[in-house]
LOMAR-952504 format. One line per 4 residues: number of its first residue (from 0); their letters; for each residue x, y, z of N, C-alpha, C, O. Coordinates in Angstrom, 2 decimals. Layout:
# LOMAR-952504
NUM> a> X:Y:Z:X:Y:Z:X:Y:Z:X:Y:Z; ...
END
This chain:
# LOMAR-952504
0> msni> 13.67:-2.74:14.98:12.53:-1.84:16.45:12.42:-2.17:17.35:11.25:-2.27:17.69; 13.25:-2.49:18.17:13.12:-2.37:19.62:13.40:-0.40:20.35:13.27:-0.07:21.53; 13.82:0.62:19.08:14.03:1.67:19.71:12.77:2.34:19.51:12.65:3.42:20.09; 11.76:1.89:18.78:10.35:1.86:18.42:9.12:1.97:19.61:8.23:2.76:19.94
4> lpiv> 9.69:0.59:20.02:8.98:0.14:20.88:8.56:0.88:22.24:7.46:0.62:22.73; 9.22:1.57:22.72:9.06:2.76:24.14:7.81:3.73:23.54:6.63:3.99:23.77; 8.78:4.05:22.71:7.62:5.63:21.80:5.99:4.70:21.57:4.84:4.95:21.90; 6.64:3.57:20.83:4.73:3.57:20.53:4.12:2.64:21.48:3.07:2.16:21.05
8> sdfa> 4.45:2.27:22.57:3.88:2.10:24.26:3.26:3.42:24.63:2.31:3.39:25.43; 3.65:4.53:24.17:3.46:6.04:25.15:1.79:5.91:24.18:0.90:5.78:25.02; 1.45:5.92:23.35:0.82:5.91:22.27:-0.77:5.57:23.45:-0.77:4.75:24.37; -1.87:6.40:23.07:-3.24:6.37:23.72:-3.72:4.68:23.26:-3.06:4.34:22.28
12> pisl> -4.33:3.99:23.55:-5.16:2.67:22.67:-6.46:2.54:22.18:-7.46:3.00:22.75; -6.44:1.70:20.77:-7.47:2.19:19.69:-8.06:0.94:19.90:-7.35:0.19:19.23; -9.10:0.11:20.53:-9.87:-1.43:19.12:-9.94:-1.75:18.22:-10.40:-0.86:17.50; -9.77:-2.46:17.79:-10.98:-2.71:16.46:-12.03:-2.55:16.32:-12.58:-2.64:15.22
16> kemd> -12.60:-2.28:17.40:-14.36:-2.59:17.47:-14.22:-1.04:17.28:-14.90:-0.97:16.26; -13.87:0.13:17.50:-13.94:1.17:17.89:-12.61:1.82:16.50:-12.11:2.95:16.54; -12.42:1.20:15.86:-11.82:2.30:14.52:-13.00:1.97:13.94:-13.11:2.95:13.21; -13.93:1.33:13.74:-15.09:0.82:12.80:-15.30:1.76:12.63:-16.05:1.67:11.66
20> gvkl> -15.17:3.32:12.98:-15.92:4.34:12.52:-15.10:4.75:11.31:-15.71:5.28:10.39; -13.59:4.54:11.18:-12.90:4.89:10.20:-12.19:3.54:9.47:-10.96:3.64:9.51; -12.52:2.63:9.00:-12.76:1.40:8.20:-11.81:2.02:7.40:-10.60:1.82:7.40; -12.90:3.31:6.26:-12.03:4.06:4.67:-12.06:2.94:4.28:-10.97:2.35:4.32
24> msrt> -13.19:2.21:3.78:-13.15:0.97:2.78:-13.25:2.36:0.98:-13.38:1.88:-0.15; -13.17:3.34:1.13:-13.97:4.10:-0.12:-12.64:5.54:0.52:-12.75:6.37:1.42; -11.80:5.32:-0.20:-10.99:6.60:0.58:-10.12:7.10:-0.41:-9.94:6.27:-1.30; -9.41:8.36:-0.59:-8.56:8.50:-0.91:-7.09:8.62:0.19:-7.01:9.11:1.32
28> dikf> -6.04:7.95:-0.67:-4.87:7.98:-0.11:-3.60:8.55:-0.18:-3.33:8.60:-1.38; -2.39:9.17:0.68:-1.46:9.36:0.11:0.12:8.90:0.80:0.43:9.57:1.78; 0.91:8.05:0.45:2.02:7.19:0.85:3.29:8.76:0.90:3.44:9.96:0.68; 3.85:7.57:1.35:5.06:8.36:2.19:6.14:7.30:1.90:5.62:6.18:1.84
32> afql> 7.79:7.29:1.65:8.48:6.84:2.14:9.95:7.46:2.37:10.49:8.42:1.82; 10.64:6.08:3.91:11.18:6.98:4.14:12.22:6.23:4.75:12.00:5.05:4.99; 13.85:6.96:5.16:14.74:6.30:6.12:13.96:5.61:7.68:13.46:6.16:8.66; 14.16:4.22:7.30:13.85:3.14:9.22:14.51:4.68:10.53:13.93:5.15:11.51
36> sklp> 15.66:4.99:10.00:16.47:5.40:11.70:15.62:7.20:11.27:16.45:8.00:11.71; 14.57:7.92:10.73:13.96:8.52:10.92:12.58:8.39:11.88:12.16:9.40:12.43; 11.94:7.18:12.04:10.80:7.08:12.36:10.95:7.05:14.01:9.91:6.65:14.54; 12.02:7.39:14.98:11.40:7.38:16.48:10.77:8.65:16.46:9.63:8.95:16.81
40> alls> 12.15:9.70:15.75:11.47:11.29:15.43:9.89:11.11:14.91:8.89:11.76:15.20; 9.99:10.40:14.35:8.42:11.47:13.48:7.28:10.80:14.42:6.21:11.37:14.62; 7.71:9.19:15.15:6.35:9.07:16.50:6.15:9.49:17.47:5.17:9.26:18.17; 7.19:10.29:17.73:7.17:11.27:19.27:6.74:12.37:18.38:5.89:12.92:19.08
44> kllp> 6.78:12.87:17.53:6.05:14.31:17.04:4.86:13.87:17.14:4.22:14.81:17.60; 3.86:12.61:16.91:2.64:12.65:16.45:1.89:11.30:17.41:1.08:10.48:17.00; 2.39:11.42:18.57:2.06:11.31:19.89:0.81:12.03:20.24:-0.29:11.48:20.30; 1.10:13.65:20.54:-0.06:14.69:20.92:-1.53:14.02:19.84:-2.53:13.70:20.48
48> fyni> -1.54:13.92:18.90:-2.46:13.59:18.12:-3.25:12.24:17.29:-4.06:12.37:16.37; -2.80:11.01:17.85:-2.99:9.86:17.19:-2.97:8.56:18.73:-2.27:8.45:19.73; -4.32:7.69:18.07:-4.30:6.98:19.36:-4.23:5.57:18.18:-4.97:5.48:17.20; -3.18:4.55:18.57:-2.45:3.70:18.19:-3.54:2.17:18.42:-4.25:1.75:19.33
52> ltid> -3.25:1.80:17.31:-4.52:-0.23:17.54:-3.80:-0.68:18.26:-2.57:-0.67:18.27; -4.78:-1.28:19.17:-4.09:-1.98:20.00:-4.33:-3.68:20.06:-4.96:-3.76:21.12; -4.19:-5.16:19.52:-5.14:-5.81:20.02:-3.80:-7.10:20.53:-2.69:-7.57:20.28; -5.30:-7.12:21.63:-4.42:-8.02:22.84:-2.96:-7.64:23.55:-2.10:-8.34:24.09
56> gkvi> -3.07:-6.21:23.31:-1.65:-5.89:24.07:-0.33:-5.14:23.07:0.63:-4.41:23.30; -1.05:-5.93:21.63:0.71:-5.31:20.87:0.06:-4.47:19.77:-0.93:-4.67:19.07; 0.95:-3.47:19.85:0.25:-2.63:18.97:1.43:-2.58:17.58:1.70:-1.55:16.96; 1.93:-3.72:17.34:3.50:-3.52:16.05:2.55:-4.68:15.66:2.27:-5.42:16.60
60> heyk> 1.91:-5.04:14.27:0.70:-6.03:14.06:2.13:-6.47:12.72:2.94:-5.79:12.09; 1.63:-8.60:12.86:1.99:-8.60:11.37:0.85:-9.20:10.19:-0.29:-9.63:10.38; 1.73:-9.03:8.78:0.47:-9.18:7.78:1.19:-9.90:6.56:2.37:-9.76:6.27; 0.45:-10.55:6.03:1.09:-11.60:5.18:0.33:-11.46:4.23:-0.76:-11.84:4.68
64> slyf> 0.16:-11.10:3.02:0.06:-10.90:1.80:0.07:-11.66:0.33:0.99:-11.22:-0.35; -0.42:-12.32:-0.11:-0.46:-12.85:-1.40:-1.41:-12.42:-2.68:-2.63:-12.28:-2.80; -0.39:-12.30:-3.48:-1.02:-11.35:-4.61:-1.00:-11.97:-6.15:-0.06:-12.67:-6.52; -1.77:-11.74:-6.73:-2.45:-11.80:-7.85:-2.07:-11.57:-9.23:-1.38:-10.59:-9.52
68> dtna> -2.40:-12.29:-9.98:-1.96:-11.41:-11.18:-2.49:-12.04:-12.53:-3.09:-13.12:-12.50; -2.31:-11.52:-13.43:-2.10:-12.62:-14.79:-0.77:-12.93:-15.48:0.34:-12.53:-15.14; -1.07:-13.74:-16.53:0.77:-14.10:-16.35:1.42:-12.87:-18.18:2.41:-12.75:-18.89; 0.10:-12.33:-18.07:1.01:-11.41:-18.69:0.84:-9.92:-17.83:0.48:-8.93:-18.47
72> rkfy> 1.01:-9.85:-16.95:1.01:-9.14:-15.42:-0.07:-7.93:-15.76:0.43:-6.94:-15.22; -1.22:-7.55:-16.35:-2.14:-6.86:-15.84:-1.44:-5.92:-15.43:-0.48:-5.24:-15.80; -2.40:-6.07:-14.27:-2.29:-5.48:-12.73:-1.31:-4.61:-12.32:-1.43:-3.52:-11.76; -0.38:-5.17:-12.65:1.18:-4.78:-12.83:1.55:-3.63:-14.17:2.33:-2.68:-14.17
76> idhh> 0.68:-4.16:-15.22:0.87:-2.71:-16.35:0.38:-1.87:-16.37:0.83:-0.83:-16.85; -1.03:-2.03:-15.72:-1.96:-1.30:-15.74:-1.38:0.37:-15.12:-1.38:1.49:-15.62; -1.03:-0.07:-14.09:-0.47:0.65:-12.68:0.83:1.42:-13.44:1.12:2.59:-13.24; 1.34:0.76:-14.10:2.95:1.44:-15.04:2.45:2.77:-15.61:2.76:3.94:-15.39
80> nsrv> 1.08:1.87:-16.87:0.86:3.14:-17.85:-0.18:4.25:-17.40:-0.64:5.12:-18.13; -0.52:4.02:-15.82:-1.12:5.42:-15.22:-2.36:4.47:-15.61:-2.95:5.33:-16.26; -2.97:3.66:-15.68:-4.42:3.28:-16.25:-5.57:3.93:-15.06:-5.28:3.60:-13.91; -6.60:4.65:-15.18:-7.18:4.77:-14.47:-7.94:3.62:-14.15:-7.54:2.76:-14.94
84> nrnk> -9.13:2.97:-13.17:-9.49:2.31:-12.67:-9.15:0.63:-12.91:-9.66:-0.35:-13.46; -7.98:0.99:-12.13:-6.96:-0.46:-12.41:-7.83:-1.84:-10.75:-8.62:-1.81:-9.80; -7.09:-2.56:-11.34:-7.22:-3.61:-9.94:-6.38:-3.80:-9.18:-5.32:-3.37:-9.64; -6.24:-4.31:-8.05:-5.74:-5.67:-7.35:-6.40:-6.14:-7.06:-7.57:-5.87:-6.80
88> irfr> -5.21:-7.89:-6.97:-6.21:-9.01:-5.99:-4.98:-9.57:-5.60:-3.85:-9.55:-6.08; -5.74:-10.33:-4.07:-4.42:-10.95:-2.87:-5.32:-10.74:-2.14:-6.09:-9.80:-1.96; -5.02:-12.50:-1.33:-5.33:-12.87:-0.23:-4.48:-11.86:1.34:-3.26:-11.76:1.47; -5.08:-11.50:1.90:-4.42:-10.79:3.27:-5.00:-11.31:4.31:-6.20:-11.48:4.48
92> eyvd> -3.92:-11.61:5.17:-4.01:-12.44:6.68:-3.40:-11.26:7.62:-2.23:-10.90:7.56; -4.55:-10.62:8.66:-4.21:-9.97:9.51:-3.62:-10.51:11.08:-4.21:-10.27:12.14; -2.35:-11.27:10.96:-2.56:-12.07:11.66:-2.81:-11.77:13.07:-3.74:-12.35:13.62; -2.06:-10.92:13.74:-2.84:-10.52:14.87:-4.22:-10.99:15.54:-4.44:-11.46:16.65
96> sglt> -5.23:-10.64:14.26:-6.52:-10.15:14.79:-7.07:-11.49:14.66:-8.09:-11.72:15.32; -6.49:-12.60:13.78:-6.80:-13.60:13.21:-7.74:-13.91:12.08:-8.37:-14.96:11.94; -7.78:-12.59:11.07:-8.30:-12.46:10.76:-8.12:-13.05:8.92:-6.91:-13.22:8.81; -8.56:-13.28:8.03:-8.04:-13.54:6.60:-8.99:-13.08:5.47:-10.20:-13.00:5.73
100> flev> -8.59:-12.80:4.37:-9.92:-11.58:3.66:-9.00:-12.15:2.27:-7.78:-12.22:2.10; -10.04:-12.48:1.47:-9.73:-12.16:-0.23:-10.10:-10.45:-0.49:-11.13:-9.87:-0.15; -9.26:-10.05:-0.98:-9.30:-8.78:-1.10:-9.48:-7.90:-2.79:-8.65:-8.31:-3.60; -10.22:-7.05:-3.20:-9.83:-6.25:-4.89:-9.90:-5.29:-3.85:-10.24:-5.37:-2.67
104> klkn> -9.35:-4.00:-4.84:-9.07:-2.78:-4.89:-9.37:-2.37:-5.86:-9.21:-3.12:-6.81; -9.76:-1.47:-6.05:-10.44:-0.38:-7.48:-9.35:0.71:-7.21:-9.69:1.34:-6.20; -8.17:1.19:-7.73:-8.34:2.94:-8.11:-9.04:2.94:-8.75:-8.98:1.98:-9.53; -10.32:4.03:-8.97:-11.04:4.67:-9.42:-10.23:5.74:-10.17:-9.02:5.92:-10.06
108> nkgk> -11.34:6.62:-11.18:-11.14:7.59:-11.85:-11.04:8.98:-11.48:-10.68:9.88:-12.24; -11.46:9.14:-10.04:-11.17:9.96:-9.05:-10.07:10.36:-8.21:-9.76:11.34:-7.54; -9.45:8.89:-8.59:-8.07:9.21:-7.39:-8.77:8.08:-6.21:-7.96:7.49:-5.50; -9.87:7.86:-6.04:-10.04:7.50:-4.42:-9.90:5.51:-4.64:-10.15:4.72:-5.54
112> tikk> -9.40:5.44:-3.29:-9.50:3.78:-3.54:-10.44:2.91:-3.09:-10.72:3.41:-2.01; -11.35:1.60:-3.25:-11.62:1.72:-2.91:-12.17:0.15:-2.47:-13.11:-0.40:-3.04; -11.69:-0.24:-1.76:-11.54:-1.98:-1.38:-12.41:-2.72:-0.58:-12.63:-2.54:0.61; -13.14:-4.02:-1.72:-13.85:-4.83:-1.78:-13.69:-6.11:-1.27:-13.20:-6.97:-2.01
116> rmkv> -14.08:-6.45:0.10:-12.97:-8.11:0.67:-14.45:-9.26:1.54:-15.35:-9.09:2.37; -14.04:-10.11:0.91:-14.69:-11.11:1.35:-13.72:-12.26:2.52:-12.55:-12.57:2.28; -14.67:-12.89:4.06:-13.40:-13.24:5.04:-13.40:-14.57:4.25:-14.28:-14.81:3.42; -12.19:-15.61:4.57:-12.05:-16.80:4.36:-11.18:-17.47:5.19:-10.45:-16.97:6.04
120> dsit> -11.32:-18.70:4.90:-10.53:-19.38:6.00:-9.12:-19.34:6.59:-8.70:-19.49:7.74; -8.41:-19.03:5.22:-7.11:-19.07:5.18:-6.63:-18.76:3.49:-7.43:-18.57:2.57; -4.99:-18.75:3.34:-4.82:-17.86:2.34:-4.63:-19.47:1.86:-4.34:-20.48:2.51; -5.04:-19.18:-0.13:-4.65:-20.42:-0.23:-3.94:-20.16:-1.84:-4.67:-19.45:-2.53
124> kels> -3.07:-20.45:-2.31:-2.53:-20.95:-3.74:-3.62:-20.68:-4.98:-3.53:-19.84:-5.87; -4.41:-21.40:-4.80:-5.46:-21.21:-5.64:-6.51:-20.99:-5.71:-7.09:-21.48:-4.74; -7.50:-20.23:-6.69:-8.22:-19.73:-6.10:-9.88:-20.77:-6.54:-10.02:-21.31:-7.64; -10.69:-20.83:-5.68:-11.60:-21.75:-5.72:-12.23:-21.09:-6.78:-11.67:-20.10:-7.25
128> nkhk> -13.59:-21.58:-7.35:-14.67:-21.30:-7.72:-15.71:-20.50:-7.45:-16.65:-20.25:-8.20; -15.35:-19.67:-5.23:-16.45:-18.79:-5.19:-15.57:-17.61:-5.36:-15.84:-16.55:-5.92; -14.41:-17.98:-4.74:-12.93:-16.95:-5.11:-13.00:-16.66:-6.47:-12.00:-15.97:-6.67; -13.61:-16.79:-7.51:-13.16:-16.97:-8.56:-14.64:-15.65:-8.83:-14.53:-14.48:-9.19
132> ayie> -15.46:-16.13:-8.60:-17.12:-16.12:-8.85:-17.27:-14.22:-8.16:-17.77:-13.38:-8.91; -16.80:-13.84:-6.81:-16.60:-13.24:-5.84:-15.16:-11.79:-6.67:-14.82:-10.75:-6.11; -14.89:-12.08:-7.46:-13.48:-11.42:-7.84:-14.99:-10.84:-9.26:-15.72:-9.89:-9.53; -14.70:-12.04:-9.66:-15.96:-11.46:-11.19:-16.80:-10.36:-10.99:-16.63:-9.20:-11.37
136> niig> -18.00:-11.00:-10.19:-18.21:-9.49:-9.81:-18.25:-8.62:-9.33:-19.28:-7.95:-9.23; -16.95:-8.28:-8.79:-16.51:-6.82:-8.13:-15.80:-6.18:-10.15:-16.36:-5.29:-10.79; -14.68:-6.88:-10.59:-14.22:-6.31:-11.76:-15.00:-6.71:-12.76:-14.51:-6.41:-13.85; -16.01:-7.25:-12.81:-16.79:-7.18:-14.41:-17.59:-7.69:-15.23:-18.68:-7.53:-15.78
140> ksld> -15.62:-9.17:-15.06:-15.52:-9.72:-16.20:-14.73:-10.79:-15.46:-14.26:-10.61:-14.33; -14.59:-12.18:-16.34:-13.49:-13.20:-15.79:-12.58:-12.89:-16.10:-12.33:-12.40:-17.21; -11.43:-13.20:-14.80:-9.68:-13.33:-15.67:-9.10:-14.59:-14.82:-9.43:-15.10:-13.75; -8.10:-14.87:-15.79:-7.62:-15.51:-15.38:-6.05:-15.46:-14.49:-5.07:-15.51:-15.23
144> vtak> -5.79:-15.36:-13.08:-4.73:-15.05:-12.34:-4.36:-15.80:-11.43:-5.07:-16.22:-10.52; -3.42:-15.97:-11.56:-2.43:-17.02:-10.74:-2.04:-16.10:-9.37:-1.97:-14.89:-9.16; -1.90:-16.92:-8.81:0.05:-16.31:-7.58:0.98:-16.25:-7.76:1.78:-17.17:-7.68; 1.23:-14.93:-8.12:2.84:-14.50:-8.48:3.81:-14.29:-7.10:4.79:-15.02:-6.97
148> qwin> 3.51:-13.29:-6.12:4.44:-13.02:-4.88:3.61:-12.97:-3.38:2.44:-12.65:-3.17; 4.36:-13.29:-2.70:4.31:-12.93:-1.04:4.14:-11.90:-0.76:4.86:-12.34:0.14; 3.81:-10.30:-0.45:4.71:-9.59:0.68:4.57:-9.62:1.76:3.35:-9.50:1.68; 4.75:-9.67:2.80:5.22:-9.15:4.20:5.26:-8.66:5.18:6.11:-9.31:5.78
152> fsri> 4.82:-7.70:6.00:5.38:-6.30:6.41:4.66:-6.57:8.15:3.83:-7.35:8.61; 5.55:-5.44:8.71:4.77:-5.28:10.56:4.35:-4.34:10.06:4.87:-3.83:9.06; 3.10:-3.80:10.76:2.26:-2.26:10.55:2.12:-1.63:11.95:3.07:-2.15:12.53; 1.62:-0.97:12.68:2.00:0.34:13.27:0.26:0.96:12.54:0.18:1.17:11.33
156> tlvh> -0.93:1.17:13.44:-1.62:2.41:12.41:-1.97:2.83:13.66:-2.11:2.16:14.69; -2.12:4.28:13.46:-2.32:5.46:14.44:-3.78:6.20:13.77:-3.99:6.76:12.70; -4.50:5.95:14.72:-5.70:6.95:14.31:-6.15:8.44:15.13:-6.16:8.42:16.36; -6.50:9.64:14.44:-6.36:10.24:14.75:-7.73:10.35:15.52:-8.89:9.95:15.39
160> kskk> -6.65:11.43:16.77:-7.83:11.49:17.73:-9.19:12.26:17.80:-10.04:12.20:18.68; -9.17:13.25:16.24:-10.66:14.02:16.32:-11.13:13.97:14.62:-12.22:14.07:14.06; -9.91:13.79:14.21:-10.27:13.59:12.29:-10.46:12.73:11.87:-9.90:11.91:12.60; -11.13:12.04:10.77:-11.64:10.65:9.98:-10.19:10.53:9.18:-9.96:10.88:8.03
164> erlt> -9.25:9.90:10.18:-8.12:9.56:9.06:-7.40:8.65:10.11:-7.51:8.75:11.34; -6.45:7.52:9.22:-6.08:6.80:9.27:-4.29:6.81:8.83:-3.82:7.43:7.87; -3.45:5.92:9.85:-2.42:6.26:9.28:-2.00:4.92:9.43:-2.36:4.27:10.41; -1.29:4.45:8.58:-0.04:2.73:8.39:1.18:3.23:8.62:1.40:4.39:8.28
168> idin> 1.89:2.69:9.03:3.01:3.16:8.86:3.58:1.50:8.78:3.15:0.72:9.63; 4.39:1.11:7.91:4.63:-0.48:7.28:6.41:-0.21:7.49:7.03:0.81:7.20; 6.89:-1.35:8.02:8.11:-1.45:8.46:8.54:-2.98:8.04:7.59:-3.65:7.65; 9.89:-3.67:8.05:9.84:-4.90:8.00:8.98:-5.69:6.16:8.14:-6.56:5.94
172> ltfk> 9.65:-4.95:5.43:9.04:-5.77:4.29:10.21:-5.97:3.70:11.29:-5.42:3.52; 9.49:-7.19:3.38:10.37:-8.68:2.70:9.23:-8.97:1.29:8.02:-8.77:1.35; 9.75:-9.31:0.45:9.03:-10.07:-0.65:8.92:-11.29:-1.32:9.85:-11.94:-0.84; 8.16:-12.26:-2.45:9.05:-13.46:-2.98:8.44:-13.81:-3.64:7.25:-13.77:-3.34
176> nnek> 8.80:-14.35:-4.83:8.06:-15.78:-5.16:8.66:-17.01:-5.34:9.22:-17.20:-4.26; 8.93:-18.18:-6.19:9.00:-19.40:-6.12:11.03:-19.77:-6.18:11.66:-20.70:-5.69; 11.50:-18.55:-7.03:12.83:-18.59:-7.37:13.20:-17.72:-6.43:13.70:-18.43:-5.56; 13.27:-16.29:-5.98:13.58:-15.08:-5.25:13.11:-14.56:-4.33:11.95:-14.58:-3.92
180> egnl> 14.11:-14.01:-3.92:13.09:-13.04:-2.56:13.87:-11.93:-2.12:15.08:-12.05:-2.29; 13.38:-10.62:-1.49:14.06:-9.35:-1.39:13.75:-8.43:-0.01:13.55:-9.17:0.95; 13.71:-7.70:0.15:12.94:-6.58:1.39:13.75:-5.38:1.40:14.87:-5.38:0.89; 13.30:-4.46:1.88:13.01:-3.13:1.63:13.55:-2.49:3.67:13.45:-1.37:4.17
184> ndiv> 13.90:-3.38:4.08:14.09:-3.17:5.55:14.23:-2.22:6.46:14.01:-2.10:7.66; 14.94:-1.08:4.98:15.47:0.06:5.86:14.93:1.25:5.45:15.35:2.41:5.45; 13.77:0.66:5.06:12.82:1.62:4.82:10.88:1.65:5.10:10.02:0.81:4.84; 10.80:2.94:5.69:9.56:2.75:6.31:8.70:3.32:5.16:9.17:4.23:4.49
188> iaev> 7.48:2.85:4.91:6.12:3.21:4.36:5.03:3.69:4.06:4.86:3.51:2.85; 4.03:4.33:4.60:3.69:4.85:5.51:2.60:5.81:4.30:2.84:6.32:3.21; 1.40:5.73:5.12:0.08:5.81:4.09:-1.18:6.14:4.91:-1.78:5.39:5.69; -1.59:7.99:4.44:-2.77:8.67:5.50:-3.69:8.36:4.65:-3.80:8.94:3.58
192> kqer> -4.13:7.83:4.85:-6.17:7.51:4.49:-7.52:7.81:5.30:-8.09:7.26:6.24; -7.75:8.90:4.55:-8.68:9.73:4.34:-10.42:9.84:3.44:-10.77:9.42:2.34; -11.21:10.64:4.57:-12.51:10.09:3.24:-12.71:10.94:2.13:-13.24:10.68:1.05; -12.06:12.29:2.69:-11.30:13.34:1.51:-10.48:13.48:1.55:-9.98:13.22:2.65
196> msrs> -9.60:13.97:0.56:-8.10:14.32:0.66:-8.28:15.84:1.23:-9.29:16.47:0.93; -7.16:16.45:2.15:-7.30:16.91:3.44:-5.64:17.43:3.83:-5.20:17.38:4.98; -5.03:17.83:2.91:-3.82:18.83:3.52:-4.13:19.20:4.97:-3.93:20.42:4.95; -4.43:18.95:5.98:-4.49:19.71:6.99:-4.22:18.80:8.19:-4.39:19.05:9.38
200> sdfi> -3.60:17.30:7.40:-3.52:15.75:8.64:-2.21:16.77:9.19:-1.46:17.51:8.55; -2.31:16.48:10.54:-0.87:16.42:10.96:-0.02:15.48:11.18:0.87:15.76:11.98; -0.02:14.09:10.55:1.38:13.87:10.05:1.98:14.26:8.47:3.13:14.13:8.05; 0.76:14.79:7.76:1.87:15.49:6.18:2.41:17.07:6.81:3.22:17.84:6.30
204> riak> 1.46:17.26:8.38:2.41:18.87:8.34:3.83:18.69:8.58:4.79:19.23:8.03; 3.76:17.48:9.88:5.00:16.98:10.85:5.56:16.44:9.73:6.73:16.71:10.00; 5.64:15.64:8.20:6.36:14.99:7.70:6.78:16.07:6.41:7.23:15.54:5.39; 6.66:17.42:6.42:6.94:18.12:5.85:8.35:18.46:6.18:9.36:18.48:5.48
208> emsi> 8.07:18.85:8.06:8.71:19.31:8.27:10.17:18.97:8.83:11.24:19.54:9.05; 9.42:17.38:8.96:10.76:16.64:8.34:11.51:16.42:7.02:12.53:15.73:6.93; 10.98:17.00:6.09:11.85:16.67:4.80:10.93:15.43:4.35:11.67:14.81:3.59; 9.58:14.68:4.42:9.21:13.31:3.83:8.44:13.86:3.46:7.74:14.55:4.21
212> lpir> 8.25:13.80:2.27:7.56:14.61:0.58:6.66:12.60:0.46:6.77:11.38:0.62; 5.81:13.87:0.04:5.17:12.29:-0.83:5.05:11.80:-1.58:4.66:12.56:-2.47; 5.17:10.21:-2.13:5.47:9.56:-3.32:4.12:8.72:-4.06:3.28:7.93:-3.63; 4.22:8.97:-4.59:3.07:7.55:-5.35:4.32:6.08:-5.62:5.18:5.65:-6.39
216> lsky> 3.70:5.84:-4.55:4.39:4.16:-4.67:3.70:3.18:-4.56:2.96:3.52:-3.64; 3.30:1.82:-4.95:2.70:0.59:-4.32:3.83:-0.77:-3.83:4.86:-1.22:-4.33; 3.35:-0.98:-3.09:4.72:-2.26:-2.67:4.58:-3.34:-3.73:5.54:-4.09:-3.92; 3.40:-3.46:-4.47:3.35:-4.83:-4.95:4.40:-4.08:-6.28:5.58:-4.41:-6.32
220> cist> 3.73:-2.91:-7.48:4.74:-2.93:-8.11:6.53:-2.69:-7.93:7.27:-2.97:-8.88; 7.01:-2.23:-6.81:8.45:-1.59:-6.34:9.04:-3.23:-6.24:10.20:-3.36:-6.61; 8.23:-4.65:-5.69:7.92:-5.58:-5.81:8.64:-6.98:-6.74:9.36:-7.97:-6.81; 7.62:-5.96:-7.37:7.33:-6.52:-9.09:8.82:-6.79:-9.68:9.47:-7.80:-9.96
224> melw> 9.10:-5.04:-9.75:10.37:-4.78:-10.60:11.78:-5.40:-9.73:12.71:-5.71:-10.48; 11.98:-5.57:-8.60:12.43:-6.05:-7.70:12.91:-8.14:-8.15:13.95:-8.70:-8.49; 11.76:-8.52:-7.92:11.87:-9.68:-8.52:11.21:-10.43:-9.59:10.67:-11.53:-9.52; 11.34:-9.58:-10.67:10.89:-10.07:-12.33:11.84:-8.34:-12.87:11.24:-7.29:-13.14
228> pnik> 13.45:-8.53:-12.90:13.80:-7.07:-12.69:14.01:-6.82:-14.57:14.75:-5.89:-14.90; 13.26:-7.79:-15.85:12.94:-7.34:-16.84:11.67:-6.77:-17.56:11.40:-6.39:-18.70; 10.86:-6.90:-16.07:9.80:-6.40:-16.75:9.61:-4.90:-17.00:10.35:-4.12:-16.40; 8.76:-4.47:-17.74:8.82:-3.78:-18.22:8.80:-2.16:-16.78:7.90:-2.13:-15.94
232> qnrf> 9.70:-1.29:-16.82:9.36:0.07:-15.76:10.34:1.00:-16.05:11.31:1.19:-15.31; 10.09:1.72:-17.30:10.77:2.59:-17.52:9.86:3.85:-16.94:10.54:4.87:-16.90; 8.27:4.07:-16.39:8.10:5.41:-16.49:7.80:4.87:-14.76:6.92:5.49:-14.16; 8.50:3.80:-14.06:8.94:3.67:-13.31:10.34:3.86:-12.49:10.39:3.73:-11.27
236> kkkl> 11.66:4.22:-13.42:13.03:4.62:-12.90:13.00:5.34:-11.33:13.30:5.01:-10.18; 12.41:6.65:-12.09:12.10:8.18:-10.61:12.26:7.11:-9.00:13.00:7.11:-8.02; 11.39:6.49:-9.37:10.68:5.69:-8.06:11.43:5.22:-7.89:12.06:5.60:-6.90; 12.00:3.95:-8.74:13.20:3.11:-8.11:14.45:3.48:-7.50:14.82:3.05:-6.41
240> lfin> 15.47:4.74:-8.64:16.08:5.72:-8.34:16.26:6.07:-6.31:17.17:5.95:-5.49; 14.51:6.62:-6.27:14.32:7.21:-5.21:14.16:5.97:-4.11:13.87:6.21:-2.94; 14.36:4.74:-4.56:14.13:4.15:-3.64:15.80:2.78:-2.91:16.18:2.13:-1.94; 16.09:3.09:-4.07:17.59:2.71:-4.00:18.10:4.32:-3.29:18.89:4.42:-2.36
244> klkq> 17.75:4.93:-3.66:18.86:6.64:-3.14:18.17:6.18:-1.33:18.81:6.66:-0.39; 17.58:5.76:-1.16:16.71:5.79:-0.11:17.62:3.82:1.32:17.37:3.79:2.52; 18.29:2.95:0.78:18.47:1.83:0.78:19.91:2.51:1.04:20.61:1.79:1.75; 20.61:3.85:0.61:21.79:3.47:0.64:22.24:4.29:1.04:23.34:4.56:0.55
248> a> 21.69:5.28:2.26:21.88:5.79:2.84:21.98:5.91:4.56:22.36:6.96:5.09
END
């Protein structure tokens, strides 16, 4: 991380309050995965176009997430089977801003990601009745879900200077359940978040110039396959091969 600190420190800062206009709770998103070694050059090329989220002088922020699913792994299987109108449930702690939320994400049949959340005091391994009622109200039915795995990472958040676009760059990704743990420490997962899909993004243009191509990728699904290798994953084989190739490069 030390080799990117001088570069990210050159970005103009933007505060959490100033980011209100690009929360993008309903959005389209495009993900990219690439080797960590490419990140310094990429950041240098992005510098003229983006500002960086800065909290108490920090530009690289820690995120902790605890994901929930049914015992049959409904959310994972729905994603594996490319089902539309699928959900994810998690607690997420935004460590540097001191905020924690229960978050419910919906991927709808128009390809949009809609995130709804309620503020909570802390991450808990058990859902309270209030949590369950909130989830049921959003999803529209009662589901018996339990905590399955932690996913933690460090994030750089860039905001375009003139377009309604946010870019997240995740590094140092680790995951674990009660028996096993793993990481994607040599891989960067970036995500362009826009109100409407637009290929005019400066990040997308620069990424293409650097042979960084988009890939449909879920941190939850990748970590699930690593932690439970016997789970159904035939439709994700190409993604796993791609990730393993990045790890070995």
